[in-house]
Structure formats: structure tokens, C-alpha cells
C-alpha positions as CSV (number, residue, x, y, z in Angstrom):
1,M,-11.2,-15.3,-16.2
2,T,-8.6,-16.9,-18.2
3,D,-6.3,-13.9,-19.1
4,A,-2.9,-13.4,-18.1
5,S,-3.9,-10.8,-15.6
6,A,-6.0,-13.3,-13.6
7,Q,-3.4,-16.1,-13.4
8,A,-1.6,-16.6,-10.2
9,P,2.1,-15.4,-10.4
10,R,4.5,-17.9,-11.3
11,I,7.1,-18.2,-8.6
12,G,10.4,-20.4,-8.6
13,I,11.4,-21.1,-4.9
14,L,15.2,-22.1,-5.3
15,D,16.4,-25.5,-4.0
16,Y,20.3,-25.5,-3.7
17,G,20.3,-28.2,-1.2
18,M,19.7,-26.2,2.1
19,G,17.1,-23.8,3.2
20,N,13.7,-23.7,4.8
21,L,12.2,-24.9,1.6
22,R,8.9,-26.5,2.4
23,S,7.4,-23.9,4.7
24,V,8.3,-21.1,2.4
25,H,6.7,-23.2,-0.4
26,R,3.6,-23.8,1.7
27,A,3.4,-20.0,2.6
28,F,3.6,-18.8,-1.1
29,L,0.8,-21.4,-1.8
30,A,-1.3,-20.1,0.9
31,V,-1.3,-16.6,-0.5
32,G,-2.2,-17.5,-4.1
33,A,1.1,-18.0,-5.9
34,A,1.9,-20.8,-8.3
35,A,5.0,-21.7,-6.4
36,T,7.3,-24.3,-7.6
37,I,10.4,-25.6,-6.0
38,V,13.4,-25.2,-8.6
39,E,16.7,-27.3,-8.5
40,H,18.2,-25.9,-11.7
41,P,18.2,-22.6,-13.4
42,H,16.5,-23.9,-16.6
43,Q,13.5,-24.4,-14.5
44,M,13.2,-20.7,-14.2
45,E,12.5,-20.1,-17.8
46,D,8.7,-19.6,-17.3
47,K,9.0,-18.0,-13.9
48,E,8.1,-14.3,-13.0
49,A,9.9,-14.3,-9.7
50,L,12.7,-16.1,-7.9
51,V,12.7,-16.7,-4.1
52,F,16.1,-17.5,-2.2
53,P,15.3,-19.0,0.9
54,G,18.2,-20.0,3.2
55,Q,19.4,-21.2,6.8
56,G,22.4,-22.8,7.9
57,A,26.0,-22.0,7.0
58,I,26.9,-19.5,4.4
59,V,30.1,-21.5,3.4
60,D,28.1,-24.5,2.3
61,T,25.4,-22.2,0.7
62,M,28.2,-20.7,-1.5
63,R,29.7,-24.1,-2.5
64,L,26.3,-25.4,-3.3
65,L,25.5,-22.5,-5.4
66,R,28.4,-22.8,-7.4
67,E,28.1,-26.7,-7.9
68,R,24.6,-26.4,-9.0
69,G,25.2,-23.6,-11.5
70,W,23.1,-20.8,-9.7
71,T,25.9,-18.1,-9.2
72,D,25.9,-16.5,-12.6
73,F,22.1,-17.0,-12.9
74,L,21.4,-15.2,-9.8
75,K,23.7,-12.3,-10.6
76,D,22.1,-12.0,-14.1
77,W,18.5,-12.2,-12.8
78,V,19.0,-9.5,-10.1
79,Q,21.0,-7.3,-12.8
80,A,18.1,-7.4,-15.0
81,D,15.9,-6.2,-12.3
82,R,13.7,-9.2,-12.3
83,P,11.7,-9.9,-9.2
84,F,13.4,-11.3,-6.4
85,F,12.6,-12.2,-2.7
86,G,15.5,-13.5,-0.4
87,I,15.2,-15.0,3.2
88,C,17.8,-15.0,5.9
89,L,20.9,-16.4,4.0
90,G,19.0,-15.5,0.9
91,L,19.8,-12.0,2.1
92,Q,23.2,-12.6,3.3
93,A,24.6,-14.2,0.2
94,L,23.7,-11.2,-1.9
95,F,26.7,-9.2,-0.5
96,D,30.4,-9.2,-1.1
97,F,31.8,-10.8,2.1
98,S,30.6,-12.7,5.2
99,E,32.7,-13.0,8.5
100,E,31.1,-16.5,8.7
101,G,34.1,-18.5,7.3
102,D,35.6,-15.6,5.7
103,T,33.5,-16.3,2.7
104,Q,32.9,-14.3,-0.5
105,G,29.3,-14.0,-1.3
106,L,27.7,-13.3,-4.7
107,G,28.7,-9.7,-4.8
108,I,25.3,-8.5,-6.0
109,L,24.9,-5.9,-3.4
110,P,27.8,-3.8,-2.0
111,G,28.7,-4.3,1.7
112,S,29.5,-7.2,4.2
113,V,28.1,-9.6,6.7
114,R,29.0,-9.3,10.4
115,R,28.8,-11.4,13.4
116,F,26.8,-10.0,16.5
117,R,29.5,-9.2,19.3
118,F,28.2,-8.8,22.8
119,S,30.2,-9.3,26.0
120,L,29.5,-12.4,28.4
121,E,28.4,-9.8,31.0
122,S,25.6,-8.4,28.8
123,G,23.9,-11.5,28.9
124,I,22.5,-11.0,25.3
125,K,22.1,-14.2,23.5
126,I,23.4,-15.2,20.2
127,P,21.9,-16.5,18.0
128,H,19.2,-13.5,18.0
129,M,16.2,-15.6,18.0
130,G,12.4,-14.9,18.2
131,W,10.0,-12.0,17.5
132,N,11.3,-8.6,17.1
133,D,10.1,-5.1,15.9
134,V,11.1,-4.1,12.3
135,V,10.9,-0.4,11.4
136,F,10.5,0.4,7.9
137,P,11.6,4.0,7.1
138,D,9.5,4.2,3.8
139,G,6.1,3.7,4.8
140,D,4.6,4.5,1.5
141,D,5.9,1.4,-0.2
142,P,3.3,-0.7,-1.7
143,L,5.0,-3.9,-0.1
144,L,3.9,-2.5,3.3
145,E,0.2,-2.2,2.6
146,G,-1.5,-3.2,5.9
147,I,2.0,-3.5,7.7
148,R,2.8,-1.0,10.3
149,P,6.0,0.9,9.3
150,D,6.9,2.3,12.7
151,A,7.1,-1.1,14.3
152,E,5.9,-4.7,13.2
153,Q,7.1,-7.8,14.7
154,F,8.6,-10.6,12.7
155,Y,10.4,-13.8,13.6
156,F,14.3,-14.0,13.4
157,V,16.9,-16.7,13.9
158,H,20.6,-15.4,13.1
159,S,23.9,-14.7,14.5
160,Y,25.1,-12.5,11.5
161,F,23.7,-9.5,10.1
162,V,24.2,-7.4,6.9
163,E,26.0,-4.0,6.7
164,P,25.3,-2.4,3.3
165,A,27.6,-0.1,2.0
166,Q,25.0,2.1,0.6
167,A,22.5,3.4,3.0
168,G,19.9,3.7,0.2
169,L,19.7,-0.2,0.3
170,V,18.4,-0.4,3.9
171,W,14.5,-1.1,3.9
172,G,14.0,-2.5,7.4
173,E,15.8,-1.9,10.6
174,T,15.8,-3.7,13.9
175,E,17.2,-3.4,17.4
176,Y,18.9,-6.0,19.2
177,G,21.4,-5.9,22.4
178,G,21.2,-1.9,22.3
179,M,22.4,-1.9,18.5
180,R,20.4,-1.3,15.3
181,F,21.1,-3.3,12.4
182,C,19.6,-3.6,8.8
183,S,17.0,-6.2,8.6
184,A,15.6,-5.9,5.1
185,V,16.9,-4.4,1.8
186,R,15.1,-3.1,-1.3
187,R,16.7,-2.2,-4.8
188,G,14.3,-2.0,-7.8
189,N,12.5,-5.3,-7.7
190,L,14.7,-6.8,-5.2
191,I,13.8,-7.3,-1.6
192,A,15.6,-9.5,1.0
193,T,14.9,-9.8,4.8
194,Q,16.8,-11.2,7.5
195,F,13.6,-12.3,9.3
196,H,11.6,-15.2,8.1
197,P,8.1,-14.1,6.8
198,E,7.0,-17.8,6.5
199,K,7.4,-18.0,10.5
200,S,6.0,-14.6,11.1
201,Q,2.3,-15.7,10.9
202,E,0.0,-13.0,9.7
203,M,2.2,-10.2,8.9
204,G,4.6,-12.6,7.1
205,L,2.1,-13.9,5.1
206,R,0.8,-10.3,4.4
207,L,4.3,-9.5,3.2
208,Y,4.5,-12.4,0.9
209,R,0.9,-11.3,-0.4
210,N,2.0,-7.8,-1.1
211,F,4.8,-9.2,-3.0
212,L,2.7,-11.2,-5.3
213,E,0.4,-8.0,-5.9
214,T,3.5,-6.2,-6.9
215,L,4.0,-9.0,-9.5
216,K,0.5,-8.8,-11.0
217,T,0.8,-5.0,-11.4
218,S,4.3,-5.3,-13.1
219,C,3.5,-8.5,-15.0
220,G,0.1,-7.8,-15.9
């Protein structure tokens, strides 16, 4: 078959000078995407979805996004409700403000990014690193096909977490150190996770595969 519905979804993986690009790229290729690493917004002209991976410091992330001409493009892409997948810093950068370096984010989603704060006596380590459960309240979401909504394990590495100003943005929740935080958001065709699907083995690949299936439905 050579019709458009049979073609692999075309995905651009944003390269702004930071981020876990190679493993994200390999993961999307593994689940059947026509995934390409893109360095400039004009390379997104023929793409159906934008993936924003990230790791490191948000101060540097925001500077590099501005320098490479991505900030307005990202805002316009999400405003148009085009398919978007953010990962780790690709989630945090969407919000208004981060406590990390008192940094202004993209302001695409309302809310803030806060640092985990635990007493020394608690023995709870920062960063939050390793496998942890994610609970997805909306178990009927097609993105959760084959994923247990009541508690599925994914891999985390982070010292900051998002606090959405709108409860309806919260798509996944996780508990760490006795507190529950938002570990994934969803709005229209936007999904963004604090955890790393590309490091989460079978369930992470399943989430990416489900994302591709939604693209085939919406673009086919």
C-alpha cells in the first residue's frame, strides 16, 4: 500500500542543543515513525508531529530556544493544536515560570515548576531517580491502550515538578516522598510527561506507539 494512510507518521524531534535526542529518536524509529531530528523550525514544514525532549537546566534550554528561533514556533504549533509530545524539560518549559534559576518558561500552559523540598531527616533523595508508578485518571484515553491506568511504572530523573494552574491539564500523577505530583499533562493533541518513555522499556515504547496511532487516525 502506498496511500497516505499507510505511510509512517512524520515526526520532527527538536534539537535545540540539549536533550536526550538519540535515544528518543531510536525509540520512535523502533515503533514505526518516520522520525527526523530537526534543528530549525523550517524543517517542520512536512511534519505531522513535534517531539520536544529535554534534560539538563531550564535556564540553558530557554536561552537556546530563543537563540535558535523556536519559542514563537512552539507557541504557534501548540496554539494550532497540532500533535506535540514533550519529555522531561520538554514538559517543564511549557509552563509560565520555573523555580530553577527563576526562569520564565514558554507560557503555553498556565502554572509553575517547583523544586522538590524534603528535610535532611527524611532521607528522601533529590533528584527523584528511577522507576515509579504513574496513575492515569482517564483510563479510557486511547493513548493508554495496553497501559494500566491504575499504576504503570515509568522511569524518572528530575529535581523539579510541574504544578498546573488548571486541574484539567493533569493527565498522570505520581507519588514521591509522601507527596503526589503531576507527572503528565494532556490538552487536545498535546501530551507531555515528566518521565522518560524512551528509558521505560516496554511501557514507554507502547506509549510512543499509541501516540503514533493517534496520528494515523487524525492525519489519515
